[in-house]
C-alpha positions in Angstrom: 111.4 -95.7 11.4 114.0 -96.6 13.7 116.3 -93.8 12.6 119.6 -95.5 14.2 118.5 -98.9 14.4 121.8 -99.4 12.6 123.4 -99.3 16.0 122.7 -103.1 17.4 122.0 -104.0 20.8 123.0 -107.6 22.0 119.6 -109.3 22.5 118.2 -109.8 25.7 117.1 -113.4 26.2 113.6 -113.8 28.1 111.6 -116.7 29.1 108.1 -116.2 29.6 106.8 -117.6 33.0 104.2 -117.1 35.6 106.4 -114.8 37.6 106.8 -112.7 34.6 103.3 -112.3 34.3 102.7 -111.3 37.8 105.7 -109.1 37.7 104.0 -107.4 34.4 100.6 -107.1 36.1 102.0 -105.2 39.1 105.1 -103.6 37.7 105.8 -99.8 38.7 109.5 -99.4 37.4 110.6 -101.1 34.2 114.0 -102.5 34.7 114.5 -103.9 31.3 112.8 -102.2 28.1 113.3 -105.3 26.0 111.6 -107.5 28.5 108.5 -105.3 28.9 107.9 -105.1 25.5 108.4 -108.7 24.9 105.8 -109.7 27.6 103.3 -107.2 26.3 103.7 -108.4 22.7 103.2 -112.1 23.8 100.6 -111.6 26.3 98.6 -108.5 25.0 95.6 -109.7 27.0 97.2 -109.1 30.3 96.6 -105.3 29.8 93.2 -104.0 30.1 91.7 -100.6 31.2 92.2 -101.5 34.9 96.2 -101.4 34.4 98.1 -99.0 36.4 98.2 -95.6 34.6 102.2 -95.5 35.3 102.8 -99.0 33.5 100.6 -97.9 30.4 102.5 -94.7 30.4 105.7 -96.3 30.2 104.8 -98.9 27.7 103.5 -96.0 25.5 106.9 -94.2 25.9 108.8 -97.5 25.2 106.8 -98.0 21.9 107.5 -94.3 21.1 111.2 -95.1 21.0 110.5 -98.1 18.9 108.7 -95.7 16.6 105.5 -97.9 16.6 103.4 -94.7 16.9 100.1 -96.3 16.8 100.9 -98.8 19.8 102.3 -96.0 21.7 99.1 -93.9 21.2 96.9 -96.8 22.3 98.8 -97.0 25.5 99.2 -93.4 26.5 95.2 -93.1 25.9 94.9 -96.0 28.4 97.3 -94.2 30.7 94.6 -91.2 31.1 97.4 -88.8 31.8 94.5 -86.0 32.5 93.8 -88.2 35.6 97.0 -90.2 36.6 100.3 -88.3 37.2 103.1 -89.4 35.0 106.8 -88.7 34.9 108.3 -86.0 32.8 109.6 -88.3 30.2 106.2 -90.1 29.9 104.5 -86.8 29.4 106.7 -85.6 26.8 106.6 -88.9 24.8 102.9 -88.7 24.9 102.9 -85.3 23.5 105.4 -86.3 20.7 103.1 -89.1 19.9 100.4 -86.9 19.0 102.7 -84.5 16.8 103.9 -87.8 15.2 100.4 -89.0 14.1 99.3 -85.5 13.5 96.4 -85.4 16.0 96.6 -81.8 16.7 93.3 -81.5 18.5 94.4 -84.2 20.9 97.6 -82.4 21.4 95.9 -79.0 22.3 93.6 -80.9 24.9 96.8 -82.5 26.4 98.6 -79.4 26.5 95.8 -77.7 28.6 94.8 -80.9 30.7 97.5 -83.4 31.3 98.1 -83.4 35.2 101.5 -82.1 36.2 102.6 -80.9 32.7 105.7 -78.6 33.0 105.2 -75.2 31.8 108.3 -75.2 29.5 106.5 -78.2 27.7 103.3 -76.3 27.4 105.3 -73.4 25.7 107.3 -75.9 23.6 104.3 -77.7 22.3 102.1 -74.8 21.9 104.7 -73.1 19.7 104.5 -76.3 17.6 100.7 -76.1 17.2 101.1 -72.2 16.3 103.5 -73.1 13.7 101.4 -76.0 12.3 98.3 -73.6 12.3 100.3 -70.9 10.3 101.9 -73.5 7.7 99.7 -76.6 7.9 97.9 -75.6 4.5 100.8 -74.4 3.0 102.9 -76.4 0.2 106.3 -76.3 -1.1 107.5 -76.4 -4.6 107.5 -80.2 -5.2 105.2 -83.1 -5.9 105.8 -86.5 -4.2 104.9 -90.0 -5.7 105.3 -93.3 -4.1 107.9 -95.8 -5.6 107.5 -99.6 -6.0 110.8 -100.0 -4.3 110.5 -102.2 -1.1 113.4 -102.6 1.3 111.8 -104.0 4.3 111.2 -102.2 7.6 113.9 -99.6 7.1 115.0 -97.3 3.9 118.3 -96.1 4.6 118.6 -93.7 1.6 119.5 -94.0 -2.2 122.2 -92.6 -4.2 122.7 -92.8 -8.2 125.5 -94.7 -9.6 125.0 -94.2 -13.2 122.4 -93.7 -15.8 119.2 -95.5 -14.3 121.2 -97.4 -11.6 121.1 -96.6 -7.9 122.6 -98.0 -4.6 120.2 -98.9 -1.8 120.5 -101.0 1.3 118.8 -104.1 1.5 118.2 -107.0 3.9 120.3 -109.9 2.9 118.6 -112.7 1.0 120.3 -115.3 3.0 118.2 -116.2 6.0 121.2 -117.9 7.7 123.5 -115.0 7.4 123.8 -112.7 10.4 124.1 -109.8 8.1 121.4 -107.2 8.3 121.7 -104.9 5.3 124.2 -104.9 2.3 124.3 -102.5 -0.5 122.6 -103.6 -3.6 122.4 -101.9 -6.8 119.0 -101.4 -8.3 117.9 -100.4 -12.0 115.1 -97.9 -12.5 112.7 -98.2 -15.5 110.8 -95.0 -14.6 111.0 -92.3 -11.9 108.8 -94.3 -9.7 109.6 -98.0 -10.7 112.6 -100.2 -10.3 112.9 -103.7 -11.9 116.0 -105.4 -10.9 118.3 -105.8 -7.8 121.7 -107.2 -7.6 124.3 -107.2 -4.8 126.9 -104.4 -5.3 130.1 -106.3 -6.3 133.1 -105.0 -4.5 136.1 -106.6 -3.0 135.4 -105.0 0.2 134.4 -107.5 3.0 130.9 -107.0 4.0 129.8 -105.6 7.5 128.6 -108.3 9.8 125.5 -106.1 10.3 124.9 -103.1 8.4 126.1 -101.2 5.5 124.4 -98.3 3.9 124.1 -94.6 3.3 126.4 -94.4 0.7 127.8 -91.1 -0.9 130.1 -90.7 -3.7 133.0 -88.2 -3.7 133.8 -89.0 -7.1 133.9 -92.0 -9.7 136.6 -93.7 -7.8 135.7 -92.7 -4.0 132.7 -93.7 -1.9 131.8 -93.0 1.7 129.5 -95.2 3.4 128.3 -96.3 7.0 128.9 -99.7 8.5 129.3 -101.1 12.2 132.5 -100.7 14.1 132.7 -104.3 15.6 133.2 -107.4 13.3 132.1 -109.6 15.8 127.9 -109.4 15.5 126.8 -112.7 16.9 125.7 -112.7 20.7 128.1 -115.4 21.8 130.9 -113.3 20.6 129.9 -110.3 22.4 131.8 -108.9 25.7 131.0 -105.7 27.5 133.2 -103.1 26.5 135.3 -105.6 24.2 135.7 -106.2 20.4 134.4 -102.7 19.4 131.2 -103.0 21.4 130.4 -99.8 23.7 130.2 -100.3 27.4 126.7 -100.4 26.8 126.7 -103.3 24.4 125.9 -101.4 21.3 127.7 -101.9 18.1 128.1 -98.3 16.9 128.6 -97.1 13.4 131.6 -95.5 11.6 132.1 -94.1 8.3 133.9 -96.6 5.8 135.9 -95.5 2.7 135.9 -97.4 -0.7 138.1 -96.8 -3.5 138.3 -98.0 -7.1 141.4 -99.4 -8.4 141.7 -101.1 -11.8 138.1 -101.0 -12.1 137.2 -102.5 -8.8 136.2 -101.3 -5.5 138.6 -101.9 -2.4 138.7 -101.1 1.0 140.1 -97.4 1.6 140.0 -97.7 5.4 137.8 -95.6 7.6 137.2 -92.0 8.2 139.3 -91.3 11.5 136.5 -89.9 13.5 135.4 -93.0 15.4 134.9 -94.2 19.0 133.2 -97.5 20.2 131.2 -95.1 22.5 129.3 -93.3 19.9 128.4 -93.4 16.2 129.7 -91.6 13.2 127.3 -92.0 10.2 125.3 -90.5 7.2 128.1 -89.3 5.2 127.6 -86.6 2.5 130.8 -86.0 0.4 131.4 -82.7 -1.4 134.2 -81.1 -3.1 135.4 -84.1 -4.9 135.2 -86.2 -1.7 137.7 -83.8 0.1 135.2 -83.1 2.8 132.3 -84.3 4.3 129.0 -83.7 6.3 128.0 -86.4 8.6 125.9 -87.1 11.6 127.2 -88.2 15.1 126.0 -88.5 18.7 129.7 -88.0 19.9 130.0 -85.9 22.9 129.9 -82.2 23.0 127.0 -82.1 20.8 123.6 -80.1 21.2 121.6 -83.5 22.2 121.0 -86.6 20.1 122.7 -86.6 16.8 124.3 -83.5 15.5 125.7 -82.8 12.0 129.1 -81.8 11.6 131.6 -80.9 8.9 135.1 -82.2 8.1 137.6 -81.6 5.4 141.0 -82.7 4.4 144.0 -80.5 5.2 146.6 -79.3 2.7 148.7 -82.3 4.1 146.0 -84.7 2.8 145.0 -85.8 6.3 141.6 -85.1 7.8 141.1 -82.2 10.2 138.8 -81.8 13.3 135.2 -82.1 12.8 133.2 -78.9 13.4 129.7 -78.9 14.7 127.2 -77.0 12.4 125.8 -75.3 15.6 122.3 -74.2 16.5 120.9 -73.1 13.1 121.2 -76.9 12.1 121.2 -78.9 15.2 119.1 -79.0 18.1 118.7 -81.0 21.4 117.1 -83.8 19.4 118.2 -85.8 16.4 119.4 -84.0 13.4 121.0 -86.3 10.6 120.8 -87.4 7.0 122.7 -84.2 5.6 122.6 -84.1 1.8 124.5 -80.9 0.0 123.8 -79.4 -3.3 124.6 -75.9 -4.8 125.2 -74.1 -1.4 122.2 -75.7 0.3 122.3 -78.3 3.0 119.2 -80.5 3.4 118.8 -82.4 6.4 116.3 -84.2 8.6 115.6 -83.1 12.3 113.2 -84.0 15.1 114.2 -81.0 17.0 113.1 -77.9 14.3 109.5 -77.3 14.5 107.5 -79.3 11.9 104.5 -81.3 11.2 105.7 -83.9 13.5 108.1 -86.9 13.2 111.2 -86.1 11.6 110.8 -83.2 8.8 113.3 -82.4 6.2 114.7 -78.7 6.2 117.2 -76.8 4.1 119.7 -74.0 4.9 122.4 -72.0 3.1 125.8 -73.0 4.1 129.4 -72.5 3.1 131.5 -75.4 4.4 130.7 -75.2 8.3 129.2 -71.6 8.1 125.5 -71.4 7.8 123.6 -68.3 6.5 120.0 -67.4 7.6 117.6 -69.9 9.2 116.7 -73.3 8.4 113.6 -73.7 6.5 111.1 -76.5 6.5 110.5 -77.9 3.0 106.9 -78.0 3.7 104.3 -80.5 2.3 104.3 -82.7 0.5 108.0 -83.4 1.2 107.2 -83.3 4.8 104.3 -85.1 6.6 103.1 -85.6 10.3 105.4 -88.9 10.0 109.0 -89.5 9.6 110.5 -87.9 6.4 114.3 -88.3 6.0 116.9 -89.6 3.6 116.7 -86.5 1.1 118.5 -87.3 -2.1 118.4 -85.0 -5.3 119.8 -85.8 -8.9 123.2 -83.6 -9.5 121.7 -82.1 -12.7 118.0 -81.9 -11.9 115.5 -80.6 -9.4 114.2 -84.1 -8.5 114.9 -87.1 -6.5 114.0 -89.3 -3.6 113.0 -89.3 0.1 112.4 -92.0 2.5 108.9 -91.9 4.8 106.8 -94.1 7.1 103.8 -92.1 6.0 100.9 -94.1 5.1 102.5 -97.5 5.9 100.1 -99.9 7.7 103.2 -101.7 9.4 105.4 -98.7 10.0 107.9 -99.6 7.3 109.9 -96.9 5.6 109.3 -96.5 1.7 110.8 -94.8 -1.0 109.2 -91.6 -2.6 110.2 -89.8 -5.7 109.9 -86.1 -5.7 110.1 -83.4 -8.5 109.9 -79.7 -8.9 106.3 -79.2 -9.9 106.7 -75.6 -10.3 106.2 -73.0 -13.2 106.1 -69.3 -13.4 103.8 -66.5 -14.5 105.5 -63.5 -15.9 103.6 -60.3 -14.8 104.2 -57.0 -16.9 102.6 -53.7 -16.2 101.9 -51.3 -19.2 100.8 -47.8 -19.8 97.6 -47.4 -21.8 99.1 -44.0 -22.9 102.3 -45.3 -24.9 102.4 -49.1 -24.3 105.7 -48.6 -22.3 106.4 -51.0 -19.3 106.0 -49.5 -16.2 108.2 -49.4 -13.1 106.6 -49.5 -9.7 103.9 -51.8 -10.4 102.9 -53.7 -7.3 102.0 -57.5 -7.7 100.6 -59.9 -4.9 100.2 -63.4 -5.4 97.9 -65.5 -3.4 97.1 -69.3 -3.2 93.5 -70.3 -3.4 92.7 -73.0 -0.8 89.3 -74.4 0.3 88.6 -72.0 2.9 90.0 -68.8 1.8 93.4 -67.5 0.5 96.9 -67.6 1.7 99.4 -64.8 0.9 102.4 -66.1 -0.7 104.3 -63.0 -1.8 104.3 -59.6 -3.0 106.5 -57.7 -5.4 107.2 -54.3 -7.0 108.6 -54.3 -10.6 111.3 -52.3 -12.3 110.9 -51.0 -15.6 112.0 -54.3 -16.9 109.5 -57.4 -17.3 109.0 -59.3 -14.0 109.7 -62.8 -14.2 106.9 -63.8 -12.2 106.3 -66.1 -9.3 106.9 -69.6 -8.8 103.6 -71.6 -8.6 102.6 -75.3 -8.0 101.2 -76.4 -11.2 98.3 -78.3 -9.1 97.3 -75.2 -7.3 95.1 -72.2 -8.2 96.3 -68.6 -7.6 95.1 -65.0 -7.6 97.3 -62.4 -8.9 96.6 -58.8 -7.9 98.5 -56.0 -10.0 98.1 -52.2 -8.8 99.5 -49.1 -10.0 98.6 -45.4 -9.1 95.3 -46.7 -7.4 94.1 -49.0 -10.1 93.9 -52.9 -9.5 93.4 -55.7 -11.7 92.8 -59.2 -10.6 93.9 -62.4 -12.6 93.0 -65.8 -11.5 95.2 -68.6 -12.6 93.8 -72.3 -12.5 95.7 -75.2 -12.0 97.6 -76.7 -15.0 96.5 -73.5 -16.9 98.7 -70.9 -15.7 99.4 -68.0 -18.1 101.4 -64.8 -18.3 99.7 -61.5 -17.4 100.0 -58.1 -19.0 98.1 -55.5 -17.0 97.1 -52.1 -18.7 97.2 -49.1 -16.5 95.6 -46.0 -17.6 96.6 -43.3 -14.7 99.6 -41.2 -14.8 100.5 -39.4 -11.5 102.0 -36.1 -11.3 102.6 -35.2 -7.6 105.2 -32.4 -8.0 102.9 -29.6 -9.5 102.4 -27.0 -6.9 100.1 -24.2 -6.5 100.0 -21.1 -4.5 97.7 -21.2 -1.7 94.3 -20.8 -2.8 95.3 -19.9 -6.4 95.0 -22.0 -9.4 97.7 -20.1 -11.8 100.3 -22.2 -13.2 103.8 -21.4 -11.9 107.0 -21.2 -14.2 108.3 -23.9 -11.9 105.6 -26.3 -13.1 106.4 -25.8 -16.7 108.8 -28.9 -17.1 106.3 -31.2 -15.5 103.6 -30.0 -17.8 105.5 -30.2 -20.8 106.0 -33.9 -20.1 102.4 -34.4 -19.8 102.2 -32.8 -23.4 104.7 -35.2 -24.8 102.8 -38.1 -23.1 99.8 -37.2 -24.8 101.4 -36.5 -28.2 102.6 -39.9 -28.2 99.2 -41.5 -27.6 95.8 -41.5 -29.3 93.8 -42.2 -25.8 91.3 -39.7 -24.5 92.3 -38.5 -21.0 91.0 -36.9 -18.0 92.9 -34.3 -16.1 92.1 -34.8 -12.4 92.9 -32.2 -9.6 93.4 -33.3 -6.1 94.0 -31.6 -2.8 95.3 -32.4 0.7 92.8 -32.9 3.7 93.4 -29.4 5.0 90.5 -27.0 4.1 87.0 -26.8 3.8 85.5 -29.7 1.7 83.4 -27.7 -0.6 86.1 -25.1 -1.2 88.5 -27.8 -1.8 86.4 -29.3 -4.6 85.9 -26.0 -6.2 89.7 -25.2 -6.2 90.8 -28.6 -7.3 88.3 -28.1 -10.3 89.6 -24.9 -11.2 93.3 -26.0 -11.0 92.4 -29.1 -13.3 90.8 -26.8 -15.8 93.9 -24.5 -15.7 96.2 -27.5 -16.7 93.8 -28.7 -19.4 93.9 -25.4 -21.1 97.7 -25.4 -20.9 97.7 -28.8 -22.7 95.2 -27.5 -25.2 97.3 -24.4 -25.8 100.5 -26.7 -26.6 98.8 -28.9 -29.2 96.5 -31.4 -27.6 93.2 -31.8 -29.3 90.6 -30.4 -26.7 88.2 -33.3 -27.9 90.5 -35.7 -26.5 90.6 -34.0 -22.9 88.1 -33.6 -20.2 88.9 -32.1 -16.5 87.4 -32.9 -13.1 88.3 -31.6 -9.6 88.2 -34.4 -6.8 89.1 -32.3 -3.9 90.1 -34.3 -1.1 87.9 -37.4 -2.1 90.7 -39.4 -3.1 93.7 -39.5 -0.6 96.4 -41.7 -1.5 98.0 -42.0 2.1 97.6 -42.1 5.8 96.7 -38.4 5.8 92.8 -39.0 5.6 92.0 -36.7 8.6 93.1 -33.8 10.6 93.7 -36.1 13.7 96.5 -37.8 11.7 99.9 -36.2 12.1 101.4 -35.7 8.8 104.4 -34.0 7.5 104.5 -31.6 4.5 105.8 -34.0 2.3 103.0 -36.3 3.0 100.4 -33.6 2.4 102.1 -32.8 -1.1 101.6 -36.5 -2.2 97.7 -35.8 -2.1 98.2 -32.3 -3.8 98.7 -33.7 -7.2 97.4 -34.0 -10.7 96.5 -37.2 -12.6 95.9 -38.0 -16.1 93.6 -40.9 -16.6 92.5 -42.8 -19.6 89.0 -42.6 -20.4 87.0 -44.6 -22.9 
């Protein structure tokens, strides 16, 4: 994907001759990128294993900036950077290529072996590998399917117009035209199939080069990107004149269209523009009274940054605000999309799988909250993923990506939330009431083990479950008072869970030291046990437990006597003795970290272990 190929260079005219060939074979410093790529593409046999490493490294770097990752990877391999010194930029480009194509094993080797690699680069790319190691097998909440919408080399994004109609940038059909891309309306027959295409009819004069990235403020207001200069042909160009930058680039600006009397007409341009830089990728919000956009204007963090701008009370546009380091990085951050308090955007600087990944962050105007989060696979891949668009009223939409493309072209993919929930309820076997304090753990089953997803503790209300990918298998563990139940939920067959627990724990019954007589202070707790059993028909065991202090044998005898005392109290207060048993466990079932005398524990911690439990027995 050529992210910002919508900024156009004036072509460099090159004639291939013997002198060029000789220069190509001996070159050590490349003066003109277009010239050297043209030579290499037209005379591929000139390059072989004997080529100087620096030249091969430079070709790899140039192809990297052309987003031709396969060619770049080939040339970096020929450069043999483990043996031949290279510049910082060449080394960094070679590492980026390995990230782009997802060759993480080769990346680890390069980090450790490339000649002259900067220590900061080693740390940066090792952090990337560590993130991939941790997140590579995780998946997000969406499923992704390729569409049949083919727009040529570059897919600049898609926006819904109405019903099943969408706006997309297409190369113009007229081969004699110098226009690169115009907006077209396409009709959708299904989520992944588009059947018709027609030019979007407006009274707005088309840009000579490019128009795209449309965003509707409302039914009568649209923002889109176009080139600054209206003079697109080579013979019209002059350095620094007619809207071109001093470097000969026809940069981008944001144009405005308004609908009057049922027809779209020119509404001017966003007053944030300069021929020296681009302002592009508009995303309208608040009925078109505010925008997010991307720009490489001076003063940013590096590359393209994302900005916020809004209209003032007087109706004029205020000054743009850079969204800062939560969103922006030293590399390109672009394609903002806003919905329901979340900003989705693409980034080459935030750590991801490779290429540009799509992220989201909570935001209010220009103020972000929390960290930017990677949307994970399958939304993202090791290639370029961008152009996120979500339908206003549904949790589905489209992205652009060059994943799986043999020629490196960008293609459109449909995504939808492919999640469901499994509700989990913990109930008491004594009285069927919903329990508070049940611990629930969700794990995703993968081919080489499980990945912890999340962990929750319930209240006395039904827990409305975990989000789960319908195509995945999961393990749900529920624990309460030392009991644990495990359920396996298979793909496409997720179900709700009711876990029945048969242990009631009473840790606030205290006995005098070395005694088993019931104290008056404990009567209210024992009476609650009576109520629990009278409202139940199950058989129960009264279990007595001590803390770790004292002799093992003595603690066992003492806990047995204490359990029997409580059993007798329950019988005396109306519980059928045939429903009751008692047992002393001594210090054999410690429920916290106080397992040995070597562990320093407070008296409160020891009291947790000096407890009485009722357990349902069959």
